[in-house]
C-alpha positions as CSV (number, residue, x, y, z in Angstrom):
1,M,8.7,-6.4,10.4
2,T,4.7,-7.8,10.0
3,K,2.1,-5.8,8.3
4,A,0.9,-5.0,11.9
5,E,3.9,-3.5,12.7
6,I,4.0,-1.3,9.5
7,V,0.6,0.0,10.4
8,S,1.4,0.9,14.2
9,E,4.6,2.9,13.0
10,I,2.4,4.6,10.0
11,A,-0.3,5.6,12.4
12,K,2.4,6.7,15.3
13,A,4.2,9.0,12.8
14,T,1.1,10.5,11.1
15,G,-1.5,11.0,14.2
16,Q,-3.9,8.4,12.1
17,E,-6.1,5.7,13.5
18,K,-4.8,2.3,12.9
19,V,-7.9,0.7,11.3
20,A,-7.8,4.0,8.9
21,V,-3.8,3.3,8.5
22,L,-4.6,-0.7,7.8
23,A,-7.0,0.1,5.3
24,I,-4.8,2.3,3.4
25,V,-2.2,-0.5,3.8
26,E,-4.5,-3.0,2.3
27,A,-5.7,-0.8,-0.8
28,F,-2.0,0.1,-1.8
29,M,-1.3,-3.8,-1.7
30,E,-4.3,-4.7,-3.4
31,S,-3.6,-1.9,-6.1
32,V,0.0,-3.3,-6.7
33,K,-1.5,-6.9,-6.8
34,N,-3.9,-6.2,-9.8
35,S,-1.4,-4.0,-11.7
36,L,1.0,-7.0,-11.8
37,A,-2.0,-9.4,-12.7
38,K,-2.9,-7.4,-15.4
39,G,1.4,-7.5,-16.5
40,E,1.8,-3.5,-15.7
41,N,4.6,-2.9,-13.5
42,V,4.7,0.0,-10.9
43,Y,7.2,2.2,-10.4
44,L,7.8,3.7,-6.6
45,R,10.5,6.8,-7.7
46,G,13.2,6.2,-4.7
47,F,12.2,3.3,-3.3
48,G,11.9,0.9,-6.1
49,S,9.9,-1.2,-9.0
50,F,7.4,-4.4,-8.9
51,V,7.6,-5.9,-11.7
52,V,6.7,-9.0,-13.8
53,K,9.4,-11.4,-14.9
54,E,9.4,-14.2,-17.5
55,R,10.6,-17.5,-16.8
56,A,11.2,-19.4,-19.4
57,E,10.5,-23.4,-19.9
58,K,13.0,-25.6,-18.4
59,T,14.1,-29.1,-17.7
60,A,14.3,-30.3,-14.3
61,R,14.9,-33.7,-12.5
62,N,12.9,-35.5,-9.7
63,I,15.9,-37.0,-8.0
64,S,14.0,-39.3,-5.8
65,K,11.9,-41.0,-8.7
66,N,14.8,-40.4,-11.2
67,T,12.4,-38.9,-13.6
68,T,12.6,-35.7,-16.2
69,I,9.9,-33.2,-16.0
70,I,9.4,-30.1,-18.3
71,I,8.7,-26.9,-15.9
72,P,6.5,-24.5,-18.5
73,A,7.6,-21.3,-19.1
74,H,5.5,-18.4,-16.7
75,K,5.5,-15.4,-14.9
76,I,6.4,-14.1,-11.5
77,P,6.4,-11.2,-9.6
78,A,9.8,-9.3,-8.5
79,F,11.0,-6.4,-6.6
80,K,14.1,-4.4,-7.8
81,P,15.0,-1.5,-5.4
82,A,16.1,1.6,-6.5
83,K,19.2,3.2,-6.6
84,T,19.3,5.4,-3.9
85,F,17.3,2.9,-1.4
86,M,20.4,0.3,-2.1
87,G,22.7,3.0,-1.1
88,D,20.5,3.6,2.4
89,I,21.0,-0.2,3.1
90,K,24.7,-0.6,2.3
């Protein structure tokens, strides 16, 4: 499902114009991005959590050049679904 399809479904369900719904969806995504960039997690009860995970430094190999490289520690965004959400999928 694409963002446009999500906007269309929300507009149909709420009776709002697609332009207004698109602005709200964009603002939501921007808010989540900004929170994660600050290192703050976002918790949506009954849906899931957007969290920042730490990846440790590790050694990797470039097989084509037969060299070893070190990948530094870094942070990545992740999504952890709520138990009720997982129950609905199963």
